[in-house]
C-alpha positions in Angstrom: 110.6 35.6 154.6 108.1 32.8 154.7 108.1 31.0 151.3 104.9 29.1 151.8 101.4 30.3 152.7 98.7 27.9 154.0 95.3 29.2 152.9 92.0 27.8 154.2 88.9 28.3 152.0 85.8 28.2 154.1 82.9 27.4 151.7 79.8 27.6 153.9 76.0 27.9 153.6 75.5 31.3 155.2 72.3 31.7 157.3 69.9 34.4 156.1 69.9 37.6 158.1 71.1 35.9 161.3 74.5 37.2 162.4 74.5 35.3 165.7 73.8 32.0 163.9 76.5 32.7 161.3 79.1 33.5 163.9 78.4 30.2 165.6 78.2 28.3 162.3 81.4 29.6 160.8 83.1 29.3 164.2 82.3 25.6 164.2 83.7 25.2 160.6 87.0 26.9 161.4 87.5 25.7 165.0 89.9 22.8 164.1 92.3 24.9 162.0 94.7 25.9 164.7 98.3 25.0 163.7 97.3 24.1 160.1 96.8 27.4 158.4 98.1 31.0 158.0 95.0 32.5 156.4 91.3 31.7 156.8 89.0 33.0 154.1 85.3 33.4 154.7 82.6 34.4 152.1 81.3 37.8 151.3 78.7 39.1 153.8 79.2 36.0 155.8 77.0 37.2 158.8 73.9 37.9 156.7 74.0 36.7 153.2 74.0 39.1 150.2 71.0 41.3 150.9 70.0 44.9 150.6 67.4 44.3 153.3 70.2 43.5 155.9 71.4 47.1 155.8 69.2 48.2 158.8 71.1 45.7 161.0 74.6 46.7 159.9 77.2 46.7 162.7 80.0 49.1 163.3 83.7 48.5 163.6 83.1 48.2 167.4 80.4 45.5 166.9 80.4 41.8 167.7 81.7 40.5 164.3 84.9 42.5 164.3 85.6 41.2 167.9 84.6 37.7 166.8 87.2 37.8 164.0 89.8 39.1 166.4 89.1 36.3 168.8 89.3 33.6 166.1 92.5 35.1 164.6 94.1 34.9 168.0 92.8 31.3 168.7 94.0 30.0 165.3 97.2 32.1 165.1 96.2 33.0 161.6 94.7 35.9 159.7 90.9 35.8 159.2 89.2 37.6 156.4 85.7 38.0 154.9 83.3 40.8 154.2 80.5 42.2 156.4 77.9 45.0 156.0 79.3 47.7 158.3 78.1 51.2 159.1 80.8 53.8 158.5 81.0 57.6 158.3 80.0 57.3 154.6 77.0 55.0 155.1 76.9 51.3 155.0 79.8 49.6 153.2 80.4 46.0 152.0 83.6 45.9 154.0 86.2 43.2 153.7 88.1 42.8 157.0 91.6 41.3 157.3 92.2 40.6 161.0 95.5 39.3 162.4 96.3 37.4 165.6 97.6 40.5 167.4 94.2 42.1 166.9 95.2 44.3 164.0 92.4 45.1 161.5 92.9 46.3 157.9 89.9 46.7 155.6 88.8 47.3 152.0 85.4 48.7 151.1 84.0 47.1 147.9 84.5 49.5 145.1 82.3 47.9 142.4 78.8 47.6 143.7 76.5 45.1 142.0 74.1 47.3 140.0 72.1 44.3 138.7 70.9 43.7 142.3 70.6 47.3 143.3 73.6 47.2 145.7 74.8 50.6 144.4 71.5 52.2 145.5 71.9 51.4 149.2 75.6 50.9 149.9 78.5 53.3 149.9 81.2 52.4 147.3 84.8 52.3 148.3 87.5 53.9 146.3 91.0 52.6 147.0 92.2 49.1 146.8 94.2 47.5 149.6 97.5 45.6 149.3 98.8 44.3 152.6 101.6 42.1 153.9 101.1 38.9 155.8 103.8 36.3 156.6 106.1 37.3 153.8 103.4 37.6 151.2 101.8 40.6 149.5 98.0 40.2 149.3 95.3 42.2 147.4 91.9 41.3 148.8 88.8 42.1 146.7 85.0 41.4 146.8 82.8 39.5 144.4 81.8 41.9 141.5 85.3 43.4 141.6 86.3 40.2 139.7 84.7 41.6 136.5 87.0 44.7 136.5 90.5 43.8 135.6 92.0 47.3 135.5 91.4 47.8 139.3 93.2 44.6 140.1 96.1 45.0 137.7 99.4 43.8 139.2 101.8 46.6 138.3 105.6 46.5 138.1 107.8 49.0 140.0 104.9 51.0 141.4 104.3 49.8 145.0 107.5 47.8 145.2 110.8 48.7 143.5 111.5 46.3 140.6 108.7 44.0 141.7 105.0 43.5 141.2 102.4 44.9 143.6 101.3 41.6 145.1 101.7 37.8 145.1 98.1 36.7 145.9 94.8 38.1 144.7 92.0 37.2 147.1 88.3 37.2 146.4 85.3 36.7 148.8 82.0 36.3 147.1 78.3 35.5 147.0 78.3 34.5 143.3 75.0 32.8 142.1 75.4 29.5 140.3 73.6 30.7 137.2 76.7 32.8 136.5 79.2 30.2 137.6 80.9 30.0 134.2 81.9 33.6 134.5 83.2 33.0 138.0 85.4 30.1 137.1 86.7 31.7 133.9 87.5 35.1 135.4 89.4 33.7 138.3 91.7 31.9 136.0 92.1 35.0 133.8 93.0 37.2 136.8 95.7 34.7 137.9 97.3 34.4 134.4 97.2 38.1 133.5 98.6 39.2 136.9 101.3 36.6 137.2 100.0 35.7 140.7 98.1 33.1 142.7 94.3 33.6 143.2 92.4 32.3 146.2 88.6 32.7 146.0 85.7 31.7 148.3 82.1 31.6 147.3 79.2 30.4 149.4 76.9 27.4 148.8 73.2 26.8 149.5 70.1 28.9 148.7 69.5 32.3 150.2 66.4 34.2 151.3 65.9 35.6 147.8 65.8 32.1 146.3 69.2 32.4 144.7 71.3 29.2 144.6 75.1 29.2 145.0 77.3 26.5 143.5 80.4 27.2 145.5 83.4 26.5 143.1 85.7 28.1 145.6 89.3 27.6 144.4 93.0 28.3 144.7 94.4 29.0 141.2 98.1 29.1 140.3 99.8 31.7 138.1 99.3 29.5 135.0 95.5 29.4 135.6 95.6 25.8 136.9 93.6 24.9 140.0 95.6 24.0 143.0 92.4 23.1 144.8 88.7 23.2 143.9 85.8 22.9 146.3 82.8 21.8 144.2 79.2 22.5 145.4 79.2 21.2 149.0 80.0 22.8 152.4 83.7 22.3 152.9 86.8 23.7 154.4 90.0 23.0 152.5 93.6 24.1 153.2 96.1 24.6 150.3 99.7 25.5 150.5 100.9 28.2 148.0 104.6 28.4 147.2 106.3 31.8 146.7 109.5 30.3 145.2 107.4 28.7 142.4 105.7 32.0 141.7 109.0 33.9 141.5 110.4 31.2 139.2 107.5 31.6 136.8 107.9 35.4 136.7 111.5 34.9 135.9 110.7 32.4 133.1 107.8 34.4 131.7 108.4 38.1 132.5 105.2 39.5 130.8 105.1 42.3 133.4 108.1 44.0 131.5 105.8 44.6 128.5 102.7 45.8 130.4 101.1 49.2 129.8 101.5 51.8 132.4 98.4 53.7 133.6 96.9 55.6 136.5 93.5 54.9 138.2 91.4 58.0 138.7 
């Protein structure tokens, strides 16, 4: 089992409603990562920006963005993840894709749609969360507004893994406006501490076509709520190494999961 995971946070200024330009732009940002990373994390809706008006241009799983992610995962020998507006049998979903170098694709459809911006009126909500395995780590990837709902992300003991917690790394991709930046920074730390896990989170920067400004603040947070890396407000790609042995040692020292409440999600 791999004991370390190199995670690259790609904090970019997503182009508004321009998938071709975004694929070129993010390709330029991640192009030099070969041999230096295990996981490349792109923002939420990285081909369009967060927009209800982009729904008419939604691709399918056979469209160019899924293939673009496959190509880059193979080139970098790393998993590539981020969310895209994709047309499915249930409508258009805000779908997080997790693509591996062998071409495999796993996905999670955003469950909590952002009512404040009307996302729930035009997009199809997902239901089930995804926990996947990558290079010896268990990862739970979620999308933006999901951050505000701790029950859905709860790391449970002896449910998905015998005598162990569900996952090691909680992953968020987001378009989280700067005006609510305090909530973003605070909740990322809370999710790490309460779930006895690492958190890696990518938010975009710049100003979108609706005039909303994004302050970035992408970060990797450890199980004590301390930042391992923080990205600030500028376009940046940063790679951080997370250590599984340190996580396991913390859980042994501070086994709060043994006192957690049991529950079922309906």
